[in-house]
FIMINU-646638 format. One line per 3 residues: number of its first residue (from 1); for each residue x, y, z of N, C-alpha, C. Coordinates in pm, whole numbers, m for minus. Layout:
BEGIN
NUM) X,Y,Z,X,Y,Z,X,Y,Z; ...
This chain:
BEGIN
1) m838,m2908,13667,m859,m2967,13515,m716,m2918,13424; m713,m3038,13354,m569,m3031,13361,m567,m2961,13194; m406,m2877,13168,m393,m2809,13105,m390,m2881,12933
4) m502,m2769,12855,m469,m2851,12708,m427,m2749,12572; m362,m2745,12467,m337,m2708,12407,m462,m2668,12275; m523,m2533,12306,m664,m2488,12208,m596,m2485,12050
7) m648,m2529,11976,m602,m2550,11818,m723,m2542,11731; m868,m2520,11842,m981,m2554,11742,m1029,m2369,11689; m1146,m2382,11632,m1242,m2257,11642,m1217,m2127,11720
10) m1190,m2149,11844,m1208,m2083,11959,m1239,m2182,12067; m1284,m2160,12199,m1198,m2044,12244,m979,m2092,12207; m941,m2017,12208,m795,m1978,12209,m707,m2038,12358
13) m580,m2019,12369,m545,m2011,12479,m543,m1885,12532; m602,m1877,12625,m591,m1761,12739,m424,m1705,12788; m376,m1591,12754,m267,m1522,12854,m260,m1512,12993
16) m134,m1568,13011,m135,m1579,13190,m194,m1453,13248; m130,m1339,13212,m141,m1154,13235,m319,m1172,13218; m364,m1181,13127,m502,m1165,13113,m577,m1249,13233
19) m548,m1391,13281,m608,m1445,13388,m593,m1365,13502; m475,m1367,13544,m420,m1265,13625,m503,m1134,13654; m510,m1064,13533,m582,m973,13572,m728,m944,13591
22) m751,m1057,13589,m963,m1091,13615,m940,m1158,13731; m879,m1120,13801,m846,m1173,13986,m828,m1039,14042; m845,m908,13971,m829,m788,14038,m950,m785,14156
25) m991,m684,14250,m1048,m625,14350,m1208,m625,14253; m1355,m665,14293,m1445,m601,14234,m1430,m461,14255; m1525,m422,14198,m1551,m253,14180,m1655,m196,14095
28) m1748,m158,14134,m1857,m42,14098,m1868,m10,13964; m1942,m51,13889,m1938,m61,13734,m1991,131,13702; m1999,239,13772,m1990,368,13738,m1907,420,13852
31) m1780,332,13928,m1643,411,13985,m1581,494,13878; m1505,578,13950,m1436,676,13813,m1284,593,13808; m1294,477,13901,m1142,430,13834,m1213,289,13759
34) m1339,238,13746,m1396,161,13668,m1421,245,13535; m1437,369,13564,m1444,447,13430,m1321,457,13331; m1189,463,13414,m1086,495,13366,m1074,348,13246
37) m1103,252,13352,m1045,93,13248,m1115,99,13142; m1273,170,13111,m1335,161,12979,m1296,255,12930; m1241,373,12964,m1136,476,12905,m1067,405,12767
40) m985,315,12899,m863,260,12824,m900,160,12695; m970,75,12738,m1034,m55,12654,m1091,60,12492; m1146,157,12570,m1241,238,12401,m1101,262,12345
43) m997,317,12379,m860,369,12275,m812,265,12279; m796,101,12325,m714,38,12239,m813,m23,12139; m919,m23,12168,m1006,m62,12011,m1009,8,11916
46) m1013,129,11966,m955,268,11873,m878,197,11762; m781,184,11849,m681,175,11753,m652,42,11680; m665,m58,11769,m659,m153,11665,m771,m223,11559
49) m868,m143,11560,m988,m136,11455,m958,m21,11352; m864,42,11389,m801,169,11308,m872,288,11258; m971,322,11409,m1084,396,11351,m1078,489,11457
52) m1178,613,11462,m1192,696,11536,m1348,735,11576; m1384,613,11508,m1599,619,11565,m1590,586,11712; m1711,526,11770,m1761,506,11907,m1729,337,11900
55) m1658,324,12033,m1571,191,12036,m1627,92,12180; m1645,10,12187,m1739,m43,12315,m1685,m205,12323; m1711,m239,12390,m1703,m421,12432,m1888,m456,12471
58) m1918,m534,12398,m2042,m536,12404,m2070,m702,12486; m2172,m717,12621,m2083,m848,12746,m2208,m968,12645; m2131,m1048,12565,m2165,m1151,12541,m2071,m1194,12395
61) m2093,m1299,12363,m1991,m1388,12283,m2017,m1292,12126; m1955,m1348,12057,m1960,m1307,11878,m2110,m1267,11847; m2126,m1392,11905,m2294,m1404,11844,m2384,m1255,11870
64) m2351,m1189,11997,m2410,m1143,12090,m2387,m1002,11990; m2240,m959,11941,m2247,m861,11890,m2284,m861,11732; m2286,m966,11690,m2354,m1030,11534,m2559,m924,11564
67) m2637,m1019,11659,m2720,m970,11695,m2781,m854,11743; m2656,m747,11827,m2640,m631,11802,m2675,m509,11731; m2609,m576,11612,m2581,m524,11491,m2684,m500,11443
70) m2768,m627,11415,m2857,m665,11260,m2971,m615,11346; m2959,m623,11500,m3116,m602,11552,m3124,m405,11576; m3021,m327,11593,m3049,m202,11620,m3048,m151,11509
73) m2965,m192,11358,m2987,m126,11209,m3117,m175,11125; m3147,m261,11174,m3284,m351,11066,m3384,m272,11151; m3503,m258,11092,m3637,m292,11138,m3735,m377,11027
76) m3840,m397,11089,m3894,m495,11024,m3917,m423,10881; m3933,m553,10793,m3974,m470,10627,m3776,m381,10574; m3726,m378,10626,m3624,m342,10587,m3481,m427,10470
79) m3464,m385,10397,m3409,m468,10312,m3244,m488,10356; m3201,m600,10358,m3098,m621,10392,m3032,m742,10273; m2890,m680,10205,m2816,m788,10126,m2750,m858,10208
82) m2727,m948,10248,m2597,m1062,10284,m2517,m1171,10202; m2387,m1177,10234,m2300,m1212,10118,m2270,m1343,10218; m2305,m1439,10148,m2352,m1574,10232,m2208,m1665,10112
85) m2132,m1719,10232,m2016,m1820,10193,m1966,m1844,10265; m2037,m1929,10397,m2016,m2011,10480,m2137,m2023,10624; m2040,m2112,10733,m2161,m2111,10796,m2213,m2018,10883
88) m2143,m1905,10898,m2194,m1814,11005,m2262,m1677,10932; m2209,m1654,10782,m2304,m1609,10711,m2440,m1658,10755; m2461,m1799,10729,m2585,m1832,10735,m2682,m1779,10849
91) m2605,m1799,10970,m2664,m1737,11104,m2715,m1606,11076; m2628,m1500,11018,m2653,m1359,11018,m2819,m1345,10951; m2832,m1486,10842,m2979,m1502,10742,m3073,m1543,10897
94) m3052,m1605,10963,m3155,m1646,11037,m3177,m1528,11131; m3101,m1450,11192,m3125,m1397,11258,m3193,m1264,11198; m3163,m1231,11051,m3227,m1097,10995,m3361,m1143,10991
97) m3392,m1258,10929,m3496,m1286,10944,m3578,m1301,11073; m3502,m1347,11165,m3623,m1332,11318,m3699,m1213,11328; m3597,m1108,11270,m3626,m978,11332,m3746,m911,11252
100) m3696,m956,11144,m3857,m946,11008,m3812,m843,10911; m3655,m847,10929,m3627,m802,10781,m3619,m829,10696; m3618,m755,10592,m3625,m849,10459,m3491,m904,10372
103) m3491,m1015,10389,m3298,m1056,10392,m3324,m1108,10268; m3207,m1026,10178,m3195,m1123,10067,m3035,m1148,10036; m3038,m1289,10041,m2915,m1406,10072,m2848,m1412,9925
106) m2736,m1342,9919,m2648,m1394,9774,m2588,m1505,9803; m2581,m1611,9769,m2513,m1725,9832,m2396,m1711,9691; m2284,m1782,9791,m2154,m1804,9681,m2108,m1943,9702
109) m2008,m2042,9651,m1950,m2145,9685,m1861,m2161,9785; m1869,m2218,9900,m1793,m2266,10045,m1632,m2254,10010; m1555,m2254,10035,m1430,m2225,10025,m1390,m2151,9954
112) m1454,m2060,9901,m1378,m1976,9813,m1437,m1805,9852; m1355,m1677,9839,m1416,m1614,9902,m1516,m1528,9779; m1608,m1424,9828,m1706,m1415,9795,m1693,m1344,9645
115) m1757,m1342,9533,m1722,m1248,9411,m1772,m1121,9454; m1712,m1025,9460,m1820,m923,9446,m1890,m828,9361; m1867,m882,9235,m1966,m874,9147,m2092,m930,9163
118) m2100,m1015,9218,m2236,m1077,9250,m2291,m995,9340; m2263,m927,9439,m2317,m798,9530,m2370,m715,9397; m2287,m674,9281,m2304,m516,9220,m2442,m587,9143
121) m2438,m698,9085,m2574,m737,8996,m2620,m763,9104; m2654,m799,9211,m2788,m808,9333,m2851,m644,9364; m2770,m584,9407,m2776,m441,9451,m2848,m335,9360
124) m2808,m330,9213,m2820,m272,9106,m2991,m291,9114; m3025,m386,9200,m3208,m392,9128,m3282,m398,9208; m3236,m285,9383,m3282,m213,9456,m3254,m93,9481
127) m3348,3,9524,m3338,145,9549,m3339,202,9654; m3335,43,9791,m3378,89,9912,m3285,6,9967; m3187,m26,9979,m3063,m144,10052,m3028,m80,10162
130) m3048,m147,10292,m3030,m44,10386,m2897,m102,10457; m2851,m212,10439,m2768,m272,10494,m2652,m434,10430; m2526,m382,10425,m2474,m499,10358,m2392,m585,10460
133) m2427,m706,10488,m2302,m747,10534,m2178,m860,10490; m2094,m855,10572,m1967,m921,10503,m1923,m1019,10637; m1837,m1113,10633,m1723,m1182,10694,m1602,m1177,10656
136) m1538,m1095,10778,m1380,m1090,10753,m1320,m1234,10703; m1364,m1327,10853,m1260,m1421,10794,m1361,m1536,10826; m1363,m1652,10744,m1530,m1757,10779,m1451,m1865,10851
139) m1486,m1911,10947,m1416,m2004,10993,m1453,m2111,10990; m1613,m2136,10925,m1591,m2259,10879,m1602,m2300,10695; m1511,m2227,10682,m1372,m2204,10543,m1272,m2210,10500
142) m1241,m2083,10618,m1098,m2077,10621,m1058,m1969,10558; m1192,m1873,10478,m1152,m1816,10314,m1090,m1651,10460; m1022,m1568,10394,m1029,m1427,10442,m1089,m1336,10326
145) m1221,m1318,10350,m1266,m1187,10195,m1214,m1058,10215; m1175,m1034,10100,m1190,m884,10103,m1251,m799,10074; m1214,m757,10161,m1347,m615,10209,m1348,m476,10116
148) m1250,m413,10066,m1268,m311,10027,m1343,m314,9924; m1354,m425,9808,m1473,m436,9661,m1600,m413,9778; m1637,m483,9820,m1748,m471,9835,m1814,m367,9964
151) m1723,m285,10009,m1721,m185,10074,m1746,m56,9951; m1657,m50,9880,m1723,85,9775,m1815,48,9703; m1848,m98,9680,m1990,m59,9638,m2142,m62,9735
154) m2094,m126,9803,m2210,m40,9962,m2206,86,9931; m2101,152,9940,m2078,320,9962,m2179,366,9800; m2124,291,9740,m2171,371,9631,m2362,351,9578
157) m2430,305,9652,m2551,280,9669,m2611,318,9765; m2524,377,9887,m2554,437,10010,m2605,355,10128; m2580,203,10093,m2608,137,10229,m2522,100,10329
160) m2567,103,10465,m2485,65,10554,m2367,m71,10531; m2256,m96,10625,m2173,m189,10601,m2158,m226,10741; m2183,m378,10754,m2170,m454,10858,m2068,m577,10841
163) m1974,m598,10928,m1865,m692,10944,m1873,m771,11002; m1824,m862,11010,m1805,m961,11133,m1647,m980,11127; m1563,m968,11268,m1431,m954,11234,m1390,m1040,11398
166) m1474,m1136,11390,m1475,m1237,11560,m1329,m1313,11527; m1328,m1373,11401,m1186,m1460,11371,m1026,m1352,11373; m1061,m1231,11335,m989,m1185,11234,m919,m1054,11369
169) m1022,m979,11438,m961,m877,11501,m825,m941,11605; m720,m804,11555,m644,m823,11647,m520,m875,11601; m530,m1011,11480,m486,m1107,11405,m442,m1088,11271
172) m544,m993,11215,m511,m948,11083,m620,m840,11053; m528,m747,10969,m545,m632,10938,m691,m583,10946; m737,m463,10995,m883,m450,10945,m887,m273,10951
175) m958,m197,10883,m899,m113,10852,m1061,5,10858; m1140,46,10992,m1249,60,11002,m1307,187,10897; m1216,299,10930,m1269,449,10881,m1239,409,10718
178) m1106,388,10673,m1015,381,10524,m1098,254,10442; m1191,168,10508,m1263,50,10466,m1447,106,10448; m1453,208,10520,m1578,273,10526,m1675,142,10587
181) m1640,89,10678,m1737,17,10751,m1791,67,10852; m1971,46,10869,m2033,117,11005,m2037,92,11129; m2059,m103,11124,m2054,m168,11227,m1950,m252,11204
184) m1863,m296,11311,m1825,m455,11307,m1809,m489,11475; m1759,m618,11456,m1763,m660,11614,m1648,m798,11619; m1648,m824,11729,m1550,m968,11712,m1600,m1041,11864
187) m1463,m1081,11901,m1518,m1203,12022,m1362,m1164,12061; m1384,m1192,12221,m1277,m1222,12312,m1195,m1341,12313; m1276,m1434,12253,m1167,m1557,12275,m1097,m1596,12151
190) m1114,m1517,12069,m1022,m1570,11965,m869,m1465,11955; m873,m1440,11921,m711,m1375,11865,m637,m1284,11972; m762,m1243,12054,m756,m1159,12194,m682,m1216,12305
193) m685,m1340,12305,m625,m1454,12376,m711,m1419,12512; m869,m1352,12499,m927,m1366,12678,m1010,m1467,12703; m1125,m1510,12785,m1206,m1553,12772,m1348,m1541,12694
196) m1409,m1630,12645,m1528,m1572,12622,m1593,m1526,12691; m1694,m1387,12640,m1793,m1360,12688,m1788,m1164,12686; m1726,m1135,12579,m1712,m1027,12525,m1697,m1026,12349
199) m1814,m869,12358,m1758,m910,12192,m1743,m752,12158; m1633,m678,12148,m1547,m575,12106,m1618,m533,11981; m1650,m393,11989,m1738,m351,11831,m1721,m195,11850
202) m1737,m149,11740,m1706,m25,11675,m1830,m22,11590; m1881,118,11620,m2037,194,11586,m1982,363,11520; m2032,325,11364,m1981,466,11316,m2075,570,11388
205) m2062,688,11336,m2183,799,11347,m2260,799,11279; m2251,779,11177,m2356,718,11054,m2439,608,11071; m2422,517,11160,m2486,385,11201,m2539,436,11324
208) m2470,527,11402,m2592,569,11551,m2672,661,11516; m2681,732,11414,m2764,821,11324,m2893,748,11316; m2848,658,11225,m2968,551,11152,m3023,469,11319
211) m2950,476,11394,m3071,405,11459,m3161,482,11570; m3116,621,11565,m3143,728,11609,m3274,801,11552; m3276,699,11433,m3418,758,11347,m3487,660,11311
214) m3484,575,11422,m3611,428,11331,m3727,479,11395; m3820,418,11322,m3959,490,11345,m3981,345,11462; m3922,260,11489,m3971,136,11586,m3834,142,11695
217) m3850,86,11803,m3741,97,11907,m3672,m84,11853; m3585,m92,11883,m3506,m241,11812,m3566,m299,11916; m3558,m455,11843,m3639,m550,11922,m3564,m573,12026
220) m3469,m582,12047,m3339,m585,12179,m3319,m476,12268; m3384,m469,12354,m3301,m379,12470,m3188,m391,12524; m3144,m522,12558,m3030,m539,12613,m2906,m518,12498
223) m2915,m563,12350,m2849,m596,12276,m2877,m420,12192; m2963,m293,12247,m2997,m193,12148,m2831,m122,12137; m2808,m71,12037,m2654,m5,12041,m2650,154,12099
226) m2752,189,12048,m2807,306,12124,m2769,349,12254; m2836,230,12333,m2803,219,12463,m2647,205,12536; m2611,155,12474,m2517,69,12511,m2355,141,12517
229) m2404,259,12372,m2331,393,12313,m2325,464,12437; m2426,510,12513,m2490,590,12620,m2347,555,12719; m2383,449,12755,m2295,352,12890,m2157,402,12870
232) m2109,382,12714,m1951,383,12704,m1899,517,12655; m1997,603,12623,m1954,772,12580,m1970,803,12697; m1954,963,12663,m1916,1073,12740,m2038,1031,12882
235) m2172,1001,12808,m2302,1036,12882,m2279,936,13023; m2237,808,13006,m2190,738,13089,m2315,694,13179; m2463,636,13058,m2587,624,13132,m2600,516,13186
238) m2627,484,13280,m2608,336,13324,m2741,210,13211; m2694,117,13184,m2799,29,13096,m2758,m102,13178; m2646,m186,13211,m2656,m329,13247,m2573,m323,13392
241) m2524,m429,13427,m2403,m430,13512,m2311,m457,13459; m2186,m385,13422,m2094,m415,13363,m2020,m539,13387; m1978,m635,13302,m1894,m755,13386,m1787,m721,13382
244) m1712,m702,13533,m1637,m592,13571,m1514,m688,13558; m1503,m791,13569,m1386,m899,13576,m1346,m924,13445; m1458,m973,13335,m1416,m963,13159,m1339,m874,13142
247) m1389,m707,13162,m1306,m602,13091,m1192,m607,13157; m1173,m630,13291,m982,m619,13342,m942,m714,13241; m982,m797,13204,m931,m929,13123,m924,m877,12995
250) m1033,m816,12958,m998,m788,12794,m930,m629,12809; m890,m554,12899,m789,m469,12901,m683,m508,12890; m634,m604,12951,m494,m623,12976,m450,m678,12872
253) m569,m819,12775,m545,m851,12663,m494,m735,12537; m554,m632,12555,m571,m563,12449,m431,m447,12471; m371,m444,12616,m291,m398,12615,m129,m506,12567
256) m133,m608,12589,m44,m701,12489,m33,m685,12396; m174,m694,12315,m136,m677,12156,m106,m488,12191; m93,m387,12203,m73,m305,12186,128,m286,12170
259) 122,m376,12302,300,m400,12357,379,m461,12226; 273,m553,12189,324,m627,12061,361,m565,11955; 221,m505,11920,231,m382,11781,183,m503,11670
262) 83,m433,11625,m31,m424,11530,102,m505,11396; 156,m485,11341,255,m521,11287,300,m672,11276; 385,m691,11382,447,m789,11442,331,m922,11494
265) 256,m842,11518,136,m913,11580,99,m1039,11446; 57,m915,11348,m20,m1015,11224,124,m1098,11168; 222,m1014,11159,356,m1155,11072,339,m1262,11141
268) 305,m1277,11300,306,m1387,11376,265,m1465,11302; 121,m1418,11318,33,m1506,11276,m17,m1595,11126; 108,m1468,11050,113,m1545,10897,231,m1628,10890
271) 304,m1647,10971,426,m1718,10953,409,m1851,11012; 334,m1851,11147,277,m1994,11194,151,m2072,11070; 81,m1977,11003,m26,m2043,10935,79,m2083,10810
274) 168,m2008,10778,254,m2090,10655,330,m2183,10687; 354,m2188,10776,456,m2315,10820,373,m2457,10867; 238,m2374,10906,143,m2518,10937,57,m2584,10809
277) 68,m2484,10715,m7,m2502,10550,130,m2637,10509; 226,m2548,10488,364,m2671,10421,348,m2770,10548; 363,m2796,10655,324,m2939,10704,239,m2958,10684
280) 122,m2963,10640,m18,m3011,10620,8,m3077,10479; 24,m3006,10389,74,m3050,10279,173,m3151,10239; 215,m3175,10337,362,m3254,10346,323,m3403,10353
283) 195,m3397,10392,171,m3554,10451,19,m3563,10417; 14,m3460,10271,m103,m3447,10195,m254,m3424,10257; m260,m3348,10345,m398,m3252,10412,m378,m3144,10383
286) m448,m3108,10288,m497,m3056,10197,m588,m2945,10226; m570,m2792,10251,m637,m2685,10286,m759,m2679,10218; m851,m2614,10273,m1014,m2592,10203,m965,m2518,10092
289) m930,m2377,10143,m900,m2265,10096,m777,m2231,9988; m814,m2157,9872,m719,m2180,9806,m585,m2073,9850; m524,m2130,9787,m340,m2045,9837,m359,m1892,9793
292) m345,m1813,9883,m372,m1659,9834,m552,m1614,9913; m619,m1677,9961,m740,m1665,10009,m751,m1735,10181; m649,m1774,10216,m678,m1865,10320,m627,m1796,10432
295) m733,m1818,10582,m719,m1707,10729,m577,m1769,10757; m514,m1693,10835,m442,m1684,10893,m459,m1816,11025; m555,m1762,11075,m603,m1784,11178,m678,m1946,11204
298) m768,m1923,11102,m821,m2107,11111,m829,m2145,10969; m710,m2289,10990,m720,m2354,10840,m800,m2511,10871; m949,m2507,10836,m990,m2610,10731,m918,m2686,10690
301) m887,m2827,10665,m834,m2926,10560,m939,m3051,10561; m932,m3101,10423,m973,m3193,10413,m935,m3293,10478; m1017,m3417,10528,m1017,m3559,10624,m995,m3634,10504
304) m884,m3698,10485,m868,m3832,10399,m935,m3938,10428; m981,m3957,10295,m1066,m4080,10257,m1091,m4184,10375; m1169,m4278,10448,m1131,m4395,10509,m1094,m4330,10690
307) m1087,m4197,10661,m1057,m4158,10823,m1138,m4109,10869; m1168,m4151,11034,m1272,m4125,11076,m1218,m3987,11159; m1308,m3865,11105,m1303,m3760,11182,m1287,m3755,11368
310) m1432,m3828,11384,m1399,m3815,11583,m1287,m3879,11634; m1280,m4008,11570,m1141,m4118,11615,m993,m4034,11656; m987,m3963,11532,m854,m3860,11542,m872,m3772,11632
313) m944,m3681,11644,m968,m3597,11701,m967,m3650,11862; m1083,m3737,11905,m1037,m3823,12030,m889,m3870,12095; m825,m3922,11947,m693,m3945,12031,m596,m3827,12003
316) m617,m3701,11917,m550,m3587,11967,m563,m3557,12098; m691,m3517,12157,m744,m3485,12280,m698,m3569,12417; m733,m3736,12367,m680,m3794,12499,m569,m3828,12482
319) m483,m3822,12421,m342,m3879,12411,m212,m3724,12398; m267,m3579,12338,m181,m3540,12355,m239,m3403,12422; m358,m3412,12447,m436,m3297,12529,m423,m3186,12414
322) m452,m3188,12274,m458,m3061,12126,m599,m3085,12121; m689,m2969,12104,m833,m2951,12095,m844,m2904,11917; m887,m2972,11867,m882,m2936,11723,m1069,m2942,11685
325) m1099,m2865,11603,m1208,m2827,11582,m1266,m2913,11447; m1425,m2904,11443,m1481,m3011,11362,m1539,m2931,11243; m1564,m2997,11142,m1637,m2908,11047,m1790,m2859,11077
328) m1827,m2784,11020,m1949,m2684,11015,m2033,m2732,10870; m2177,m2751,10936,m2282,m2710,10799,m2231,m2781,10691; m2242,m2755,10585,m2202,m2837,10453,m2045,m2921,10474
331) m1996,m2887,10580,m1858,m2943,10570,m1855,m3048,10708; m1962,m3087,10779,m1993,m3138,10888,m1919,m3260,10842; m1794,m3335,10955,m1759,m3475,10885,m1647,m3441,10787
334) m1669,m3359,10724,m1571,m3346,10608,m1406,m3304,10625; m1392,m3215,10703,m1269,m3130,10739,m1279,m3080,10890; m1138,m3085,10880,m1076,m3036,11068,m1036,m2899,11062
337) m1050,m2834,11147,m1038,m2678,11189,m918,m2677,11274; m809,m2605,11205,m703,m2600,11329,m681,m2495,11297; m718,m2406,11453,m689,m2293,11490,m557,m2232,11486
340) m501,m2111,11482,m379,m2057,11579,m437,m1896,11528; m486,m1930,11676,m521,m1746,11707,m488,m1702,11827; m409,m1584,11822,m378,m1518,11954,m259,m1590,12027
343) m276,m1633,12170,m166,m1711,12214,m181,m1870,12165; m271,m1867,12082,m248,m2026,12062,m147,m2006,11881; m143,m1919,11876,m35,m1875,11757,140,m1882,11783
346) 134,m1990,11798,306,m2027,11837,353,m2144,11771; 510,m2148,11752,593,m2212,11682,584,m2351,11706; 598,m2325,11911,613,m2474,11943,456,m2553,11961
349) 363,m2487,11972,209,m2548,11945,240,m2599,11780; 272,m2517,11698,211,m2571,11560,322,m2687,11545; 465,m2704,11614,513,m2843,11588,481,m2972,11665
352) 405,m2911,11755,367,m3015,11856,260,m3092,11758; 145,m2972,11756,43,m3035,11680,71,m3153,11545; 175,m3093,11439,260,m3182,11336,235,m3311,11380
355) 347,m3282,11441,404,m3442,11496,287,m3517,11558; 172,m3441,11614,80,m3547,11685,11,m3667,11571; m14,m3507,11467,m98,m3575,11366,m19,m3677,11304
358) 100,m3646,11262,138,m3770,11203,166,m3896,11242; 156,m3922,11393,175,m4012,11471,58,m4068,11487; m111,m4021,11456,m193,m4091,11504,m284,m4115,11367
361) m253,m4043,11247,m272,m4113,11133,m211,m4212,11061; m86,m4243,11085,m35,m4363,11096,m80,m4489,11124; m128,m4441,11281,m196,m4580,11339,m361,m4597,11275
364) m412,m4482,11211,m570,m4538,11195,m531,m4560,11020; m413,m4624,10990,m425,m4683,10833,m417,m4573,10715; m377,m4456,10769,m332,m4340,10672,m133,m4323,10707
367) m104,m4351,10563,11,m4374,10535,77,m4234,10505; 182,m4187,10594,248,m4048,10615,415,m4113,10626; 447,m3978,10559,597,m4002,10634,617,m3929,10685
370) 684,m4043,10844,677,m4038,10923,807,m3870,10926; 797,m3758,11018,883,m3646,11034,890,m3562,10899; 783,m3539,10795,796,m3475,10695,708,m3365,10727
373) 624,m3364,10785,540,m3258,10821,599,m3116,10919; 662,m3188,11073,779,m3120,11097,896,m3042,11047; 943,m3164,10937,1056,m3097,10899,1046,m2967,10766
376) 901,m3004,10687,867,m2877,10608,848,m2766,10700; 710,m2759,10806,715,m2679,10895,875,m2569,10936; 921,m2660,10952,1087,m2609,11011,1178,m2538,10879
379) 1124,m2582,10814,1167,m2517,10695,1153,m2366,10668; 1003,m2372,10676,945,m2197,10660,987,m2110,10796; 998,m2194,10909,1046,m2102,11033,1228,m2052,10993
382) 1264,m2143,10941,1436,m2120,10950,1457,m1964,10793; 1326,m1996,10738,1317,m1876,10609,1301,m1679,10694; 1233,m1743,10822,1212,m1609,10899,1279,m1573,11065
385) 1488,m1592,11014,1528,m1563,11114,1523,m1444,11196; 1549,m1451,11315,1482,m1314,11383,1371,m1267,11389; 1252,m1327,11326,1088,m1278,11375,1026,m1322,11440
388) 950,m1301,11510,865,m1344,11605,765,m1444,11556; 763,m1587,11611,653,m1675,11586,606,m1755,11725; 623,m1657,11865,557,m1695,11945,519,m1584,12048
């Protein structure tokens, strides 16, 4: 299989150390040596999530983490307010409805941060909201959603707060304890730079107590957070056959995160995103998200009028081995999504992509000033001498 530069919404490039770690010998999932691996993973997750609560890695992708939270925290008839401002917010709605919860979606404009006053207006109308959900980084729109305001409102009304951190975990700051987040989940294939297959998660004591006090059992046995936490906690109660090789891999990826340092890592993502945005703007490709609200990890840009979405993406893949993401939902066929996550967030990849997209656009009838994108991105990089960019 030829090597490709993965600059889509995920998976991102896997770190060579992660792939090497996954080649270690197989071991039993209750072997004392493997329990040490689980303990190390849990400790690293606490550091990155900035929490003292229970941490674990759920077997499955980010959607498994999403469904584990909703199916464990909600019972049929429970009221949940979902802040909706993109494609993956809508996925939460479908999951909640399948569980039988009373879903109250608050829909806001795609491509802008969710206005927290909409939550305050709605939550006042109810005395029994059990859960509020939000997405930290909505990959369909490229919005970085502020969470503290939503958290404060949720806490005021004594509801649980669930946050999707699939795209942001280990690439952007998230503070579970300080922001009163009761449940959050991510995905191994984004900023962590590991293959898909695990959803790193954190569960508050309050959330676990809520699950223990349910009137009915969660609809999913496999994704029951109480059972999963018993395997990851001191009890070590057998629940499922742990994906040993994947856990070796995510442990190594978390070691890499800790070695780099969270602030250095966040800054690397910021610098590369700033350079990308400057380069794209120089050739007339405008980001969907307004400045100041943009994710560093995913940048959706509007496709110029008259330019064929698939033709450009195919040319990037076939000629330059660069994978680019397509638009989803309301933005299908209207945007390209450029991902700079984890190992994919490197100066060399930003400049290679900008040079490639310039070349392709000029050949499909869109006028660009050759070299402008790379020149503007390079200017940004030159303003950060000595800073880590790869």
